Backbone as a ProteinNet text record, in pm:
[ID]
protein_1_A
[PRIMARY]
XXXXXXXXXXXXXXXXXXXXXXXXXXXXXXXXXXXXXXXXXXXXXXXXXXXXXXXXXXXXXXXXXXXXXXXXXXXXXXXXXXXXXXXXXXXXXXXXXXXXXXXX
[TERTIARY]
1732.3	1663.6	1532.3	1507.2	1385.1	1271.3	1157.7	1037	955.2	905.6	819.9	679.4	620.3	482.8	391.4	304.9	211.1	71.9	-6.3	-145.7	-223.3	-269.8	-337	-486.4	-538.4	-682.5	-714.9	-800.4	-849.9	-994.9	-1023.9	-1160.7	-1228.6	-1335.5	-1405.4	-1538	-1566.3	-1695	-1770.1	-1885.8	-1966.3	-2066.4	-2059.4	-2152	-2291.2	-2389.8	-2524.6	-2577.8	-2642.1	-2703	-2850.5	-2906.4	-3046.8	-3134.8	-3218.5	-3313.9	-3256	-3126.4	-3064.8	-2989.8	-2992.9	-2909.8	-2788.3	-2670.6	-2547	-2505.6	-2452.9	-2400.5	-2261.8	-2222.6	-2089.6	-1988.3	-1882.4	-1781.4	-1709.6	-1671.1	-1595.3	-1456.4	-1351.6	-1214	-1154.1	-1099	-1033.5	-883	-826.3	-682.2	-652.1	-533.8	-486.9	-336.8	-285.5	-141.8	-64	46.6	128.7	264	375.1	388.5	367	336.4	317.4	385.9	449.9	518	440	471.1	404.7	421.1	318.1	312.1	306.1	268.4	246.9	98.7	56.2	-84	-111.6	-231.9	-280.6	-396.1	-393.4	-502.5	-575	-703.7	-786.1	-882.6	-884	-971.1	-1078	-1201	-1309.9	-1441.5	-1547.3	-1682.8	-1757	-1849	-1939.5	-1886.3	-1782.3	-1730.1	-1821.3	-1870.9	-1961.4	-1880.4	-1921.2	-1848	-1835.6	-1924.8	-1921.3	-1846.6	-1767.8	-1700.5	-1579.5	-1536.8	-1413.9	-1337.3	-1211.3	-1124.4	-1079.5	-1073.6	-1013.1	-888.9	-776.1	-649	-583.7	-518.8	-453	-327.1	-219.7	-96.7	-112.9	-59.6	-61.1	43.5	18.4	112.5	239.1	356.4	483.2	498.9	571.6	598	608	651.4	664.1	527.4	524.4	400.2	369.2	245.6	207.8	126.1	114	35.9	-101	-184.2	-317.9	-400.1	-479.9	-568.1	-699.6	-759.7	-888.1	-1005.1	-981	-1088.8	-1049.4	-1141.4	-1116.8	-1061.8	-1040.9	-994.4	-842.4	-774.8	-629.3	-589.6	-465.1	-413.4	-370.4	-467	-440.8	-414.5	-308.8	-274.9	-381	-423.5	-529.6	-581.6	-705.2	-766.2	-766.1	-741.7	-748	-836.9	-929.1	-1015.6	-943.8	-937.9	-867.4	-965.9	-966	-1052.5	-984.9	-1060.6	-1000.4	-964.3	-861.7	-823.8	-917.5	-952.1	-1038.5	-1124.2	-1249	-1339.2	-1429.2	-1449.6	-1556.6	-1610.8	-1702.5	-1765.7	-1673.2	-1557.9	-1469.8	-1329	-1299.2	-1165.2	-1166.8	-1068.4	-1046.9	-899.3	-855.7	-715.9	-712.3	-612.1	-587.7	-439.1	-393.8	-252.4	-235.8	-135.2	-100.6	-41.6	-82.3	-30.1	123.1	177.6	323.2	391.8	324.6	385.1	394	327.3	329.8	461.4	515.9	637.1	601.7	705.4	681	645	564	522.1	404.9	337.7	217.9	96.5	5.3	-116	-236.8	-345.9	-473.6	-570.1
-7519.4	-7483.9	-7415.9	-7303.8	-7231	-7284.2	-7295.2	-7336.4	-7212.2	-7205.4	-7094	-7123.2	-7027.4	-7041.5	-7028	-7121.8	-7120	-7131.5	-7030	-7037.3	-7081.7	-7203.9	-7259.6	-7236.8	-7216.9	-7203.3	-7137.7	-7042.7	-6984.4	-7027.2	-7092.9	-7137.7	-7036.8	-6979.5	-6877.1	-6930.6	-6906.5	-6941.9	-6813.9	-6803.4	-6685	-6717.6	-6643	-6665.8	-6624.1	-6710.3	-6673.8	-6560.1	-6467.2	-6355.7	-6384.6	-6339.1	-6364.6	-6308.8	-6393.8	-6351.9	-6333.4	-6357.9	-6342.4	-6469	-6503.4	-6613.6	-6553	-6596.1	-6538.8	-6606.6	-6527.3	-6580.6	-6637.7	-6732.3	-6791.7	-6695.3	-6659.5	-6568.5	-6629.5	-6545.6	-6586.3	-6524.1	-6605.9	-6557.6	-6541.5	-6423	-6395.9	-6411.9	-6357.1	-6371.6	-6356.2	-6404.8	-6392.6	-6368.1	-6296.4	-6269.3	-6399.9	-6401.5	-6521.3	-6480.8	-6513.2	-6592.3	-6507.3	-6574.6	-6511.1	-6599.4	-6536.1	-6609.1	-6592.3	-6673.7	-6656.3	-6513.3	-6461.8	-6328	-6219	-6255.2	-6157.8	-6154	-6041.8	-6023.9	-6082.9	-6136.4	-6189.1	-6100	-6057.6	-5981.7	-6073.8	-6094.9	-6178.7	-6085.8	-6094.8	-6010.4	-6099.5	-6051.6	-6129.2	-6055.4	-6130.5	-6076.2	-6150.4	-6080.7	-6145.7	-6168.6	-6097	-6111.9	-6037.3	-6106.5	-6050.4	-5996.6	-5887.6	-5836.1	-5937.3	-6036.3	-6137	-6263.5	-6258.8	-6380.9	-6414.3	-6537.1	-6581.2	-6667.3	-6691.4	-6766.1	-6892.8	-7003.6	-7126.5	-7153.4	-7175.3	-7197.9	-7317.5	-7401.3	-7518.9	-7553.5	-7593.9	-7634.9	-7775.1	-7793.4	-7926.9	-8013.2	-8142.1	-8236.2	-8242.2	-8246.4	-8258.4	-8400.8	-8414.8	-8547.4	-8540.7	-8649.6	-8650.6	-8648.1	-8588.7	-8587.4	-8729.5	-8768.6	-8905.7	-8911.9	-8800.7	-8797.9	-8739	-8740.4	-8682.3	-8752.5	-8673.2	-8730.6	-8771	-8874	-8920.1	-8848.1	-8776.1	-8697.9	-8549.9	-8465.5	-8321	-8267.6	-8352.6	-8307.3	-8314.4	-8200.6	-8203.1	-8261.2	-8305.5	-8363	-8250.1	-8190.6	-8077.9	-8130.7	-8080.7	-8125.4	-8082.6	-7957.9	-7906.7	-7776.4	-7745.4	-7620.5	-7520	-7394.4	-7288	-7176.3	-7129.2	-7018	-6887.7	-6800	-6673.2	-6559.9	-6461.6	-6346.2	-6247.7	-6190.4	-6093.4	-5962.1	-5895.4	-5762.5	-5657.7	-5675.9	-5583.7	-5663.1	-5620.3	-5687.1	-5583.6	-5597.5	-5527	-5623.1	-5582.6	-5674	-5733.3	-5668	-5713.1	-5752.1	-5741.9	-5777.6	-5806.1	-5886	-5905.6	-5926.7	-5895.4	-5911.4	-5992.4	-6079.1	-6153.1	-6180.7	-6217.8	-6247.4	-6397.4	-6454.3	-6595.2	-6608.3	-6710.4	-6724.8	-6726	-6647.7	-6633	-6764.4	-6847.2	-6971.3	-7080.4	-7063.8	-7167.7	-7165.5	-7283.1	-7287	-7255	-7219.7	-7198.7	-7330.9	-7323.8	-7444	-7412.4	-7514.9	-7497.2	-7503.7	-7411	-7403.1	-7399.1	-7447.2	-7445.2	-7362.2
-1549.6	-1671.5	-1635.5	-1695.2	-1665.6	-1750.3	-1686.9	-1758.2	-1789.6	-1907.6	-1945.1	-1898.9	-1834.7	-1789	-1908.6	-1922.7	-2033.4	-1977.8	-1997.7	-1955.6	-2077.4	-2073.7	-2190	-2186.1	-2067.8	-2056.8	-1925.4	-1925.1	-1801.2	-1787.5	-1680	-1658.3	-1568.4	-1616.7	-1541.6	-1493.2	-1369.2	-1312.3	-1283.3	-1339.2	-1315.7	-1206.8	-1097.1	-986	-1029.2	-1010.8	-1051.4	-964.7	-1028.7	-957.1	-939.1	-828.3	-798.6	-909.3	-966.8	-1068.4	-1206.6	-1225.7	-1357.2	-1394.1	-1521.2	-1566.9	-1634.5	-1595.8	-1646.6	-1777.1	-1869.6	-1994.9	-1969.8	-2051.7	-2039.9	-2101.2	-2027.7	-2081.7	-2201.8	-2295.4	-2413	-2402.9	-2404.3	-2391.7	-2531.2	-2558.2	-2685.6	-2670.8	-2563.8	-2540.3	-2392	-2353	-2214.9	-2218.3	-2118.3	-2108.5	-2110.1	-2185.5	-2195.8	-2252.2	-2188.8	-2067.3	-1942.1	-1832.9	-1702.9	-1599.2	-1503.1	-1396.1	-1266.8	-1165	-1035.7	-984.9	-920.8	-863.9	-971.3	-1094.1	-1200	-1235.6	-1290	-1326.7	-1464.5	-1479.2	-1606.2	-1650.1	-1775.3	-1833.3	-1931.1	-1908	-1994.8	-2068	-2200.7	-2283	-2344.5	-2345.6	-2403.5	-2390.6	-2373.8	-2361.1	-2252	-2186.5	-2092.5	-1952.7	-1912.8	-1776.9	-1680.3	-1582	-1483.2	-1365.7	-1301.8	-1186	-1072	-1066.5	-959.9	-1001.4	-1109.6	-1155.8	-1068.7	-1076.8	-1011.8	-1111.5	-1082.8	-1173.3	-1103.8	-1177.9	-1126.9	-1209.7	-1140.8	-1206.7	-1140.2	-1218.8	-1162.7	-1239.3	-1169.1	-1237.1	-1295.9	-1415.8	-1476	-1407.8	-1400.8	-1341.4	-1427.2	-1361.8	-1434	-1484.1	-1592.6	-1647	-1797.9	-1857.2	-2002.9	-2070.5	-2187.9	-2266	-2311.7	-2296.4	-2331.6	-2459.5	-2528.9	-2651.9	-2626	-2728.2	-2714.3	-2606.5	-2534.2	-2432.5	-2497.1	-2442.9	-2496.2	-2433	-2324.2	-2262.8	-2262.9	-2231.9	-2235.4	-2103.9	-2003.5	-1872.2	-1864.1	-1842.4	-1826.9	-1691.3	-1680.4	-1555.5	-1462.5	-1393.8	-1304.4	-1163.7	-1099.1	-964.1	-863.7	-869	-782.1	-841.5	-811.7	-858.1	-744.6	-776.5	-677.6	-732.2	-650.1	-689.3	-658.1	-757.3	-745.2	-771.8	-686.4	-705.6	-800.7	-893.3	-986.4	-917.4	-970.8	-923.9	-982.8	-1111.1	-1182.9	-1279.4	-1295.6	-1388.6	-1453.6	-1582	-1650.6	-1755.7	-1836.7	-1931	-2034.9	-2060.2	-2167.6	-2123.7	-1995.7	-1949.4	-1800.1	-1757.1	-1614	-1589.5	-1467.3	-1425.9	-1297.3	-1287.5	-1164	-1152.8	-1032.9	-1008.6	-986.8	-1052.5	-1032.7	-891.8	-814	-677.4	-671.9	-581.2	-567.1	-529.7	-451.4	-402.5	-510	-622.2	-725.6	-802.4	-834.4	-916	-1061.7	-1138.7	-1280.2	-1344.7	-1448.2	-1518.7	-1608.1	-1653.7	-1737.5	-1648.1	-1666.1	-1585.2	-1674.7	-1622.3	-1695.2	-1617.1
[MASK]
++++++++++++++++++++++++++++++++++++++++++++++++++++++++++++++++++++++++++++++++++++++++++++++++++++++++

């Protein structure tokens, strides 16, 4: 049975630049569905050329209902460098070695 890849959230870390305080990026939309080794296009505002992306696969298992905290059950986080970045969009590739599934 094939699992559809669902990107529910892209967490962006903006590297601080010397003498400047960076604004927090605002995400409007992201490519969905996306499979391993495919590009993701994230559209929004405030993407800095020095930003990086953190992506992590959610742990497999049955849904247990609503979580009481805001932290998803991520197996591990991986920092991914963008392919392209401008103030309103960025592109990155999902790691090829990752299995299909839900990622945050």
